[in-house]
DOLUMGU-364076 format. One record per atom (N, C-alpha, C, O, CB): residue number from 1; chain; atom name; x, y, z. Coordinates in Angstrom, 2 decimals, always signed. Each point is the difference from the previous one (the first is absolute). Glycine has a CB too. Layout:
BEGIN
SITE   num   cadena   atomo        c1        c2        c3
SITE   NUM        A      CA         X         Y         Z
...
//
This chain:
BEGIN
SITE   num   cadena   atomo        c1        c2        c3
SITE     1        A       N    +96.60    +19.47    +88.55
SITE     1        A      CA     +1.06     +0.63     +0.32
SITE     1        A       C     +0.54     +1.19     -0.77
SITE     1        A       O     -0.10     -0.12     -1.23
SITE     1        A      CB     +0.38     -1.93     +2.07
SITE     2        A       N     +0.13     +2.90     -0.51
SITE     2        A      CA     +0.46     +1.32     -0.70
SITE     2        A       C     +1.65     -0.05     -0.02
SITE     2        A       O     +0.69     -0.07     +1.02
SITE     2        A      CB     -2.93     +1.57     -0.11
SITE     3        A       N     +2.69     -1.45     -2.16
SITE     3        A      CA     +1.50     +0.37     +0.02
SITE     3        A       C     +0.41     +1.03     -0.82
SITE     3        A       O     -0.65     +0.27     -1.01
SITE     3        A      CB     +1.05     -2.37     +1.48
SITE     4        A       N     +0.74     +2.81     -0.12
SITE     4        A      CA     +0.34     +1.25     -0.66
SITE     4        A       C     +1.27     -0.42     -0.67
SITE     4        A       O     +0.80     -0.80     +0.47
SITE     4        A      CB     -1.89     +2.50     +1.20
SITE     5        A       N     +1.18     -1.13     -2.78
SITE     5        A      CA     +1.32     -0.26     -0.89
SITE     5        A       C     +0.54     +1.48     -0.35
SITE     5        A       O     -0.68     +0.83     -0.60
SITE     5        A      CB     -0.22     -3.24     -0.60
SITE     6        A       N     +2.15     +2.61     +1.66
SITE     6        A      CA     +0.56     +1.38     -0.29
SITE     6        A       C     +1.12     -0.27     -1.16
SITE     6        A       O     +0.87     -0.86     +0.12
SITE     6        A      CB     -1.30     +1.88     +2.49
SITE     7        A       N     +0.30     -0.10     -3.83
SITE     7        A      CA     +0.91     -0.06     -0.85
SITE     7        A       C     +0.75     +1.20     -0.11
SITE     7        A       O     -0.60     +1.06     -0.19
SITE     7        A      CB     -0.64     -2.62     -0.77
SITE     8        A       N     +2.71     +1.55     +1.07
SITE     8        A      CA     +0.66     +1.35     +0.33
SITE     8        A       C     +0.88     -0.24     -1.42
SITE     8        A       O     +0.55     -1.05     -0.34
SITE     8        A      CB     -0.45     +1.46     +3.50
SITE     9        A       N     -0.12     +0.96     -3.95
SITE     9        A      CA     +1.00     +0.13     -1.15
SITE     9        A       C     +0.73     +1.26     +0.19
SITE     9        A       O     -0.53     +1.04     +0.39
SITE     9        A      CB     -0.88     -2.31     -2.01
SITE    10        A       N     +2.66     +1.13     +1.31
SITE    10        A      CA     +0.85     +1.17     -0.15
SITE    10        A       C     +0.01     +0.70     -1.35
SITE    10        A       O     +0.10     -0.68     -1.02
SITE    10        A      CB     +1.23     -0.40     +2.66
SITE    11        A       N     -1.43     +2.30     -1.69
SITE    11        A      CA     +0.02     +0.66     -1.02
SITE    11        A       C     +1.14     +1.29     +0.06
SITE    11        A       O     +0.18     +0.72     +0.98
SITE    11        A      CB     -2.71     -1.65     -1.22
SITE    12        A       N     +3.23     +1.01     -1.02
SITE    12        A      CA     +1.05     +1.13     -0.20
SITE    12        A       C     -0.66     +1.05     -0.88
SITE    12        A       O     -0.67     -0.27     -0.99
SITE    12        A      CB     +2.75     -1.33     +1.15
SITE    13        A       N     -1.85     +2.73     +0.26
SITE    13        A      CA     -0.47     +1.29     -0.80
SITE    13        A       C     +1.19     +0.67     -0.57
SITE    13        A       O     +0.86     +0.39     +0.80
SITE    13        A      CB     -2.83     +0.03     +0.70
SITE    14        A       N     +2.14     -0.24     -2.69
SITE    14        A      CA     +1.29     +0.64     -0.51
SITE    14        A       C     -0.30     +1.81     -0.02
SITE    14        A       O     -1.05     +0.56     -0.32
SITE    14        A      CB     +1.70     -3.09     -1.41
SITE    15        A       N     +0.37     +3.04     +2.09
SITE    15        A      CA     +0.09     +1.56     -0.04
SITE    15        A       C     +1.15     +0.53     -0.58
SITE    15        A       O     +1.03     +0.25     +0.62
SITE    15        A      CB     -2.25     -0.18     +1.26
SITE    16        A       N     +1.00     +0.12     -3.31
SITE    16        A      CA     +1.05     +0.37     -0.98
SITE    16        A       C     +0.45     +1.54     +0.30
SITE    16        A       O     -0.82     +0.89     +0.24
SITE    16        A      CB     -0.21     -2.62     -2.11
SITE    17        A       N     +2.37     +1.90     +1.82
SITE    17        A      CA     +0.43     +1.32     +0.05
SITE    17        A       C     +0.26     +0.60     +1.39
SITE    17        A       O     +0.18     +1.20     +0.19
SITE    17        A      CB     -1.40     -1.03     -2.26
SITE    18        A       N     +1.22     -1.25     +3.15
SITE    18        A      CA     +0.17     +0.65     +1.26
SITE    18        A       C     +0.66     -1.12     +0.92
SITE    18        A       O     -0.09     -1.17     -0.37
SITE    18        A      CB     -1.99     +2.87     +0.04
SITE    19        A       N     +2.67     -1.42     +1.39
SITE    19        A      CA     +0.66     -0.89     +0.85
SITE    19        A       C     -0.29     +0.41     +1.47
SITE    19        A       O     -0.04     +1.21     +0.23
SITE    19        A      CB     +1.82     -1.62     -2.01
SITE    20        A       N     -1.99     -0.46     +2.80
SITE    20        A      CA     -0.06     +0.19     +1.18
SITE    20        A       C     +1.33     +0.60     +0.59
SITE    20        A       O     +1.08     -0.53     -0.25
SITE    20        A      CB     -2.83     -1.23     +0.17
SITE    21        A       N     +1.65     +2.73     +0.78
SITE    21        A      CA     +1.27     +0.81     +0.48
SITE    21        A       C     +0.42     -0.43     +1.40
SITE    21        A       O     +1.01     +0.51     +0.49
SITE    21        A      CB     -1.73     +1.53     -1.86
SITE    22        A       N     +0.00     -2.98     +2.09
SITE    22        A      CA     +0.40     -0.26     +1.21
SITE    22        A       C     +1.18     -0.93     -0.10
SITE    22        A       O     +0.31     -0.46     -1.11
SITE    22        A      CB     -2.57     +0.89     +1.99
SITE    23        A       N     +3.08     -0.80     +0.43
SITE    23        A      CA     +1.04     -0.83     +0.03
SITE    23        A       C     -0.40     -1.40     -0.64
SITE    23        A       O     -1.16     -0.39     +0.16
SITE    23        A      CB     +2.05     +1.71     +1.89
SITE    24        A       N     -0.09     -2.01     -2.69
SITE    24        A      CA     -0.27     -1.31     -0.62
SITE    24        A       C     +0.55     -1.06     +1.13
SITE    24        A       O     +1.07     +0.21     +0.58
SITE    24        A      CB     -0.82     +0.70     -3.26
SITE    25        A       N     -0.94     -1.89     +2.91
SITE    25        A      CA     +0.39     -1.25     +0.84
SITE    25        A       C     +1.23     -0.70     -0.55
SITE    25        A       O     +0.90     -0.47     +0.69
SITE    25        A      CB     -3.32     +0.11     -0.11
SITE    26        A       N     +2.34     +0.35     -2.08
SITE    26        A      CA     +1.29     -0.80     -0.65
SITE    26        A       C     +0.05     +0.49     -1.31
SITE    26        A       O     -1.07     +0.50     -0.35
SITE    26        A      CB     +0.94     -2.67     +1.62
SITE    27        A       N     +1.03     +2.18     -2.13
SITE    27        A      CA     +0.07     +0.32     -1.30
SITE    27        A       C     +0.79     -1.21     -0.89
SITE    27        A       O     +1.14     -0.38     +0.27
SITE    27        A      CB     -1.24     +2.98     +0.56
SITE    28        A       N     -0.55     -3.02     -1.73
SITE    28        A      CA     +0.72     -1.18     -0.66
SITE    28        A       C     +0.05     +0.38     -1.57
SITE    28        A       O     -0.74     +0.88     -0.45
SITE    28        A      CB     -0.16     -2.78     +2.30
SITE    29        A       N     +1.74     +1.25     -2.59
SITE    29        A      CA     -0.19     +0.23     -1.42
SITE    29        A       C     -0.54     -1.23     -0.51
SITE    29        A       O     +0.57     -1.06     +0.29
SITE    29        A      CB     +1.24     +2.69     -0.52
SITE    30        A       N     -2.95     -1.62     -0.57
SITE    30        A      CA     -0.67     -1.15     -0.49
SITE    30        A       C     -0.11     +0.07     -1.51
SITE    30        A       O     +0.26     +0.96     -0.73
SITE    30        A      CB     -1.50     -1.17     +2.89
SITE    31        A       N     +0.76     -1.09     -2.51
SITE    31        A      CA     -0.30     -0.12     -1.71
SITE    31        A       C     -1.30     +0.52     -0.50
SITE    31        A       O     -0.15     +0.16     -1.21
SITE    31        A      CB     +1.43     -2.24     +1.19
SITE    32        A       N     -2.13     +2.32     +0.78
SITE    32        A      CA     -1.46     +0.40     -0.33
SITE    32        A       C     -0.73     +0.69     +1.42
SITE    32        A       O     +0.38     -0.05     +1.16
SITE    32        A      CB     -0.55     -2.14     -3.11
SITE    33        A       N     -0.98     +2.84     +1.36
SITE    33        A      CA     -0.74     +0.37     +0.99
SITE    33        A       C     -0.59     -1.08     +0.68
SITE    33        A       O     -0.21     +0.13     +1.20
SITE    33        A      CB     -0.07     +1.80     -2.27
SITE    34        A       N     -0.05     -3.05     +0.44
SITE    34        A      CA     -0.83     -1.02     +0.61
SITE    34        A       C     +0.84     -0.63     +1.19
SITE    34        A       O     -0.53     -0.40     +1.03
SITE    34        A      CB     -0.75     -0.08     -3.32
SITE    35        A       N     +2.86     +0.45     +1.99
SITE    35        A      CA     +0.92     -0.56     +0.91
SITE    35        A       C     -0.21     +0.97     +1.17
SITE    35        A       O     -0.15     -0.55     +1.09
SITE    35        A      CB     +1.90     -0.51     -2.82
SITE    36        A       N     -1.80     +2.29     +1.71
SITE    36        A      CA     -0.06     +1.23     +1.03
SITE    36        A       C     -1.15     -0.34     +0.67
SITE    36        A       O     +0.11     -0.15     +1.22
SITE    36        A      CB     +0.95     +2.03     -2.51
SITE    37        A       N     -2.17     -2.03     +0.76
SITE    37        A      CA     -1.31     -0.10     +0.79
SITE    37        A       C     +0.13     -1.38     +0.69
SITE    37        A       O     -0.26     -0.07     +1.21
SITE    37        A      CB     -1.27     +1.55     -2.89
SITE    38        A       N     +1.89     -2.51     +1.04
SITE    38        A      CA     +0.42     -1.23     +0.77
SITE    38        A       C     +0.72     +0.14     +1.30
SITE    38        A       O     -0.34     -0.61     +1.01
SITE    38        A      CB     +0.46     -0.31     -3.11
SITE    39        A       N     +0.78     +1.66     +2.02
SITE    39        A      CA     +0.97     +0.14     +1.05
SITE    39        A       C     -0.72     +0.63     +1.35
SITE    39        A       O     +0.25     -0.38     +1.14
SITE    39        A      CB     +1.68     +0.70     -3.04
SITE    40        A       N     -2.84     +0.70     +1.54
SITE    40        A      CA     -0.80     +0.68     +1.03
SITE    40        A       C     -0.73     -0.91     +0.46
SITE    40        A       O     -0.03     -0.26     +1.20
SITE    40        A      CB     -0.02     +2.26     -2.03
SITE    41        A       N     -0.75     -2.68     -0.17
SITE    41        A      CA     -1.12     -1.01     +0.61
SITE    41        A       C     +0.45     -0.95     +1.07
SITE    41        A       O     -0.76     -0.39     +0.89
SITE    41        A      CB     -0.26     +0.42     -3.06
SITE    42        A       N     +2.41     -0.40     +2.03
SITE    42        A      CA     +0.71     -1.05     +0.98
SITE    42        A       C     +0.23     +0.70     +1.34
SITE    42        A       O     +0.19     -0.64     +1.03
SITE    42        A      CB     +1.07     -0.60     -2.98
SITE    43        A       N     -1.29     +2.67     +1.89
SITE    43        A      CA     +0.49     +0.46     +1.44
SITE    43        A       C     -1.23     +0.82     +0.65
SITE    43        A       O     -0.47     +1.00     -0.54
SITE    43        A      CB     +3.16     -0.77     -0.21
SITE    44        A       N     -3.14     -0.73     +1.91
SITE    44        A      CA     -1.33     +0.24     +0.52
SITE    44        A       C     +0.12     +1.58     +0.46
SITE    44        A       O     -1.09     +0.50     +0.29
SITE    44        A      CB     +0.58     -3.18     +0.54
SITE    45        A       N     +1.53     +3.44     -0.73
SITE    45        A      CA     -0.02     +1.20     +0.35
SITE    45        A       C     +0.03     +1.07     -1.25
SITE    45        A       O     -0.18     +1.21     +0.14
SITE    45        A      CB     +1.20     -2.16     +2.02
SITE    46        A       N     -0.80     +0.40     -3.22
SITE    46        A      CA     -0.06     +0.56     -1.57
SITE    46        A       C     -1.49     +0.22     -0.23
SITE    46        A       O     -0.82     -0.90     +0.19
SITE    46        A      CB     +2.96     -0.47     -1.22
SITE    47        A       N     -2.47     +2.65     +0.59
SITE    47        A      CA     -1.45     +0.17     -0.40
SITE    47        A       C     -0.10     +0.82     -1.46
SITE    47        A       O     -1.03     +0.14     -0.65
SITE    47        A      CB     +0.31     -0.10     +3.36
SITE    48        A       N     +2.00     +0.43     -3.05
SITE    48        A      CA     -0.04     +0.39     -1.53
SITE    48        A       C     +1.42     +0.19     -0.46
SITE    48        A       O     +0.94     -0.01     +0.80
SITE    48        A      CB     -3.22     +1.22     -0.63
SITE    49        A       N     +2.43     -1.03     -1.47
SITE    49        A      CA     +1.56     +0.15     -0.63
SITE    49        A       C     +0.11     +1.18     -0.95
SITE    49        A       O     -0.90     +0.36     -0.75
SITE    49        A      CB     +1.27     -2.91     +0.78
SITE    50        A       N     +0.85     +3.13     +0.08
SITE    50        A      CA     +0.32     +0.71     -1.22
SITE    50        A       C     +0.59     -0.67     -0.64
SITE    50        A       O     +0.74     -0.81     +0.56
SITE    50        A      CB     -0.72     +2.54     +0.09
SITE    51        A       N     -0.10     -1.69     -2.22
SITE    51        A      CA     +0.71     -0.67     -1.07
SITE    51        A       C     +0.56     +1.04     -0.98
SITE    51        A       O     -0.75     +0.77     -0.60
SITE    51        A      CB     -0.73     -2.80     +0.85
SITE    52        A       N     +2.53     +2.04     -0.38
SITE    52        A      CA     +0.70     +0.98     -1.01
SITE    52        A       C     +0.55     -0.88     -1.34
SITE    52        A       O     +0.87     -0.86     +0.09
SITE    52        A      CB     -0.04     +2.57     +2.06
SITE    53        A       N     -1.34     -1.43     -3.06
SITE    53        A      CA     +0.08     -0.91     -1.28
SITE    53        A       C     +1.39     -0.06     -0.61
SITE    53        A       O     +0.49     -1.07     -0.35
SITE    53        A      CB     -2.86     +1.64     -0.18
SITE    54        A       N     +3.02     +0.62     +0.39
SITE    54        A      CA     +1.07     +0.03     -0.70
SITE    54        A       C     +1.13     -0.86     +0.61
SITE    54        A       O     +0.78     -0.62     -0.73
SITE    54        A      CB     -1.57     +2.81     -0.05
SITE    55        A       N     +0.88     -2.23     +2.02
SITE    55        A      CA     +1.23     -0.78     +0.61
SITE    55        A       C     -0.72     -1.14     +1.05
SITE    55        A       O     +0.62     -0.53     +0.93
SITE    55        A      CB     +1.27     +2.85     -1.05
SITE    56        A       N     -3.18     -2.58     -0.17
SITE    56        A      CA     -0.64     -1.16     +0.58
SITE    56        A       C     +0.13     +0.14     +1.61
SITE    56        A       O     -0.07     -1.06     +0.63
SITE    56        A      CB     +0.63     -0.44     -2.82
SITE    57        A       N     -0.41     +2.50     +2.78
SITE    57        A      CA     -0.01     +0.46     +1.42
SITE    57        A       C     -1.10     -0.26     +0.44
SITE    57        A       O     -0.95     +0.43     -0.66
SITE    57        A      CB     +2.31     +1.14     +0.50
SITE    58        A       N     -1.66     -2.36     +1.43
SITE    58        A      CA     -1.21     -0.37     +0.66
SITE    58        A       C     +0.23     +0.47     +1.61
SITE    58        A       O     +0.95     -0.38     +0.69
SITE    58        A      CB     -1.47     -1.77     -2.51
SITE    59        A       N     -0.27     +2.82     +2.13
SITE    59        A      CA     -0.07     +0.61     +1.35
SITE    59        A       C     -1.35     -0.71     +0.96
SITE    59        A       O     -1.21     +0.24     -0.09
SITE    59        A      CB     +2.35     +2.23     -1.13
SITE    60        A       N     -0.56     -3.20     +1.95
SITE    60        A      CA     -1.20     -0.74     +0.84
SITE    60        A       C     -0.22     +1.12     +1.15
SITE    60        A       O     +0.91     +0.52     +0.65
SITE    60        A      CB     -0.21     -3.35     -1.07
SITE    61        A       N     -2.24     +3.12     +0.57
SITE    61        A      CA     -0.28     +1.08     +0.91
SITE    61        A       C     -1.10     -0.38     +0.74
SITE    61        A       O     -0.77     -0.85     -0.44
SITE    61        A      CB     +1.64     +2.50     -0.93
SITE    62        A       N     -1.05     -1.05     +2.62
SITE    62        A      CA     -0.92     +0.08     +0.88
SITE    62        A       C     -0.57     +1.47     +0.33
SITE    62        A       O     +0.77     +0.93     +0.24
SITE    62        A      CB     +0.32     -3.04     +0.52
SITE    63        A       N     -2.41     +2.23     -0.76
SITE    63        A      CA     -0.35     +1.34     +0.38
SITE    63        A       C     +0.25     +0.20     +1.45
SITE    63        A       O     -0.12     -0.88     +0.85
SITE    63        A      CB     -1.56     +0.99     -2.62
SITE    64        A       N     +2.08     +1.31     +2.02
SITE    64        A      CA     +0.22     +0.32     +1.13
SITE    64        A       C     -1.16     +0.30     +1.08
SITE    64        A       O     +0.22     -0.07     +1.21
SITE    64        A      CB     +1.68     +0.69     -2.48
SITE    65        A       N     -3.21     -0.26     +0.68
SITE    65        A      CA     -1.15     +0.18     +0.87
SITE    65        A       C     -0.59     -1.17     -0.16
SITE    65        A       O     +0.20     -0.84     +0.87
SITE    65        A      CB     -0.52     +3.16     -0.99
SITE    66        A       N     -0.41     -2.63     -0.84
SITE    66        A      CA     -1.30     -0.97     -0.23
SITE    66        A       C     +0.06     -0.71     -1.37
SITE    66        A       O     +0.09     +0.66     -1.04
SITE    66        A      CB     -1.61     +0.92     +2.46
SITE    67        A       N     +1.47     -2.96     -1.44
SITE    67        A      CA     +0.09     -0.66     -1.09
SITE    67        A       C     -1.18     +0.34     -1.02
SITE    67        A       O     +0.14     -0.31     -1.18
SITE    67        A      CB     +1.12     -1.39     +2.58
SITE    68        A       N     -2.36     +2.31     -0.97
SITE    68        A      CA     -1.08     +0.57     -0.89
SITE    68        A       C     +0.25     +1.25     -0.55
SITE    68        A       O     -0.47     +0.13     -1.13
SITE    68        A      CB     -0.98     -1.25     +2.34
SITE    69        A       N     +2.17     +2.28     -0.66
SITE    69        A      CA     +0.27     +1.30     -0.34
SITE    69        A       C     +1.41     +0.32     -0.39
SITE    69        A       O     +0.93     -0.65     +0.48
SITE    69        A      CB     -2.71     +1.11     +0.96
SITE    70        A       N     +2.00     +0.57     -2.35
SITE    70        A      CA     +1.21     +0.46     -0.25
SITE    70        A       C     -0.16     +1.55     -0.24
SITE    70        A       O     -0.81     +0.51     -0.77
SITE    70        A      CB     +1.59     -2.82     -0.13
SITE    71        A       N     +0.12     +2.98     +1.69
SITE    71        A      CA     -0.03     +1.47     -0.09
SITE    71        A       C     +0.62     +0.56     -1.36
SITE    71        A       O     +1.13     -0.32     -0.38
SITE    71        A      CB     -0.96     +0.35     +2.98
SITE    72        A       N     -0.95     +0.76     -3.26
SITE    72        A      CA     +0.39     +0.59     -1.24
SITE    72        A       C     +1.53     +0.39     +0.05
SITE    72        A       O     +0.80     -0.20     -0.91
SITE    72        A      CB     -3.23     +1.05     +0.56
SITE    73        A       N     +2.67     -0.29     +1.48
SITE    73        A      CA     +1.43     +0.60     +0.03
SITE    73        A       C     +1.21     -1.32     -0.15
SITE    73        A       O     +1.18     +0.03     -0.34
SITE    73        A      CB     -2.20     +2.21     +2.10
SITE    74        A       N     +0.22     -3.23     -1.40
SITE    74        A      CA     +1.10     -1.24     +0.03
SITE    74        A       C     +0.45     -0.48     -1.45
SITE    74        A       O     +1.04     -0.63     -0.16
SITE    74        A      CB     -2.15     -0.27     +2.38
SITE    75        A       N     +0.22     +1.26     -3.28
SITE    75        A      CA     +0.26     -0.41     -1.37
SITE    75        A       C     +0.73     +1.08     -0.84
SITE    75        A       O     -0.33     +1.18     +0.05
SITE    75        A      CB     -1.70     -2.62     +0.12
SITE    76        A       N     +2.90     +1.04     -0.83
SITE    76        A      CA     +0.93     +0.73     -0.70
SITE    76        A       C     -0.27     -0.16     -1.70
SITE    76        A       O     -0.32     -1.09     -0.46
SITE    76        A      CB     +2.05     +0.73     +2.64
SITE    77        A       N     -1.62     +1.18     -2.76
SITE    77        A      CA     -0.31     -0.11     -1.33
SITE    77        A       C     +1.44     -0.47     -0.72
SITE    77        A       O     +1.03     +0.67     +0.09
SITE    77        A      CB     -3.11     +1.25     +0.07
SITE    78        A       N     +2.00     -2.98     -0.77
SITE    78        A      CA     +1.36     -0.76     -0.65
SITE    78        A       C     -0.64     -0.72     -1.45
SITE    78        A       O     -0.54     -1.11     +0.00
SITE    78        A      CB     +1.93     +0.40     +2.73
SITE    79        A       N     -1.25     +1.43     -3.73
SITE    79        A      CA     -0.39     -0.58     -1.14
SITE    79        A       C     +0.53     -1.47     -0.51
SITE    79        A       O     -0.52     -0.64     -0.91
SITE    79        A      CB     +0.29     +3.05     +0.53
SITE    80        A       N     +1.25     -2.76     +1.06
SITE    80        A      CA     +0.51     -1.40     -0.32
SITE    80        A       C     -0.40     -1.12     +1.27
SITE    80        A       O     +0.52     -1.10     +0.15
SITE    80        A      CB     +1.64     +2.35     -1.62
SITE    81        A       N     -3.08     -0.73     +2.21
SITE    81        A      CA     -0.36     -0.95     +1.19
SITE    81        A       C     -1.32     -0.46     +0.03
SITE    81        A       O     -0.83     +0.61     -0.68
SITE    81        A      CB     +2.36     +0.47     +1.95
SITE    82        A       N     -1.89     -2.11     -0.57
SITE    82        A      CA     -1.42     -0.41     +0.10
SITE    82        A       C     -0.05     -0.31     +1.50
SITE    82        A       O     +0.92     -0.64     +0.52
SITE    82        A      CB     -1.31     -0.36     -3.02
SITE    83        A       N     -0.51     +1.39     +3.09
SITE    83        A      CA     -0.16     -0.31     +1.40
SITE    83        A       C     -1.44     -1.00     -0.14
SITE    83        A       O     -1.05     +0.29     -0.57
SITE    83        A      CB     +2.33     +2.27     +1.74
SITE    84        A       N     -0.97     -3.69     -0.52
SITE    84        A      CA     -1.12     -1.17     +0.08
SITE    84        A       C     -0.35     -0.08     +1.26
SITE    84        A       O     +0.79     -0.32     +0.89
SITE    84        A      CB     -0.03     -1.04     -2.60
SITE    85        A       N     -2.18     +1.70     +1.93
SITE    85        A      CA     -0.49     -0.32     +1.47
SITE    85        A       C     -1.00     -1.14     +0.16
SITE    85        A       O     -0.83     -0.30     -0.85
SITE    85        A      CB     +1.14     +2.69     +1.28
SITE    86        A       N     -0.17     -3.00     +0.75
SITE    86        A      CA     -0.71     -1.43     -0.03
SITE    86        A       C     -1.33     +0.27     +0.81
SITE    86        A       O     -0.07     +0.73     +0.99
SITE    86        A      CB     +2.38     -2.31     -1.03
SITE    87        A       N     -3.31     +0.92     -0.51
SITE    87        A      CA     -1.41     +0.13     +0.82
SITE    87        A       C     -0.57     -1.42     +0.25
SITE    87        A       O     +0.43     -0.97     -0.62
SITE    87        A      CB     -1.05     +3.28     -0.51
SITE    88        A       N     -0.24     -2.38     +1.95
SITE    88        A      CA     -0.58     -1.53     +0.04
SITE    88        A       C     -1.50     +0.03     -0.13
SITE    88        A       O     -0.70     +0.92     +0.44
SITE    88        A      CB     +2.56     -1.77     +1.12
SITE    89        A       N     -2.24     -0.06     -2.10
SITE    89        A      CA     -1.45     -0.05     -0.36
SITE    89        A       C     -0.51     -1.50     +0.79
SITE    89        A       O     +0.55     -1.08     -0.25
SITE    89        A      CB     -0.26     +2.58     -2.44
SITE    90        A       N     -1.33     -1.36     +3.61
SITE    90        A      CA     -0.42     -1.03     +0.84
SITE    90        A       C     -1.60     -0.21     -0.35
SITE    90        A       O     -0.79     +0.94     +0.04
SITE    90        A      CB     +2.71     -0.33     +1.89
SITE    91        A       N     -2.25     -1.86     -2.25
SITE    91        A      CA     -1.36     -0.51     -0.47
SITE    91        A       C     -0.11     -1.08     +1.20
SITE    91        A       O     +0.87     -0.81     +0.31
SITE    91        A      CB     -0.83     +1.20     -3.24
SITE    92        A       N     -1.18     -0.24     +3.46
SITE    92        A      CA     -0.54     -0.77     +1.01
SITE    92        A       C     -1.30     -0.69     -0.28
SITE    92        A       O     -0.53     -0.70     +0.87
SITE    92        A      CB     +1.70     +2.19     +0.49
//
């Protein structure tokens, strides 16, 4: 008998000095970037976050077009921000 096991992992990639400029689903003030990412992970529609370190502002984002691609025009240079994008790894 053959059995297949799938392991799914979520990974976050940090992009320093930029933020996603589409409309945020929600904006919170958090204590850390980890709290910001955790808030996003708990919302099925959220697939990335903008985190601004000086004021601990967290924007919960959803890509307008596709969860896999971002138009370069949607990224804005902001030296005090980090954009964190989510990706999934599946091992079967």
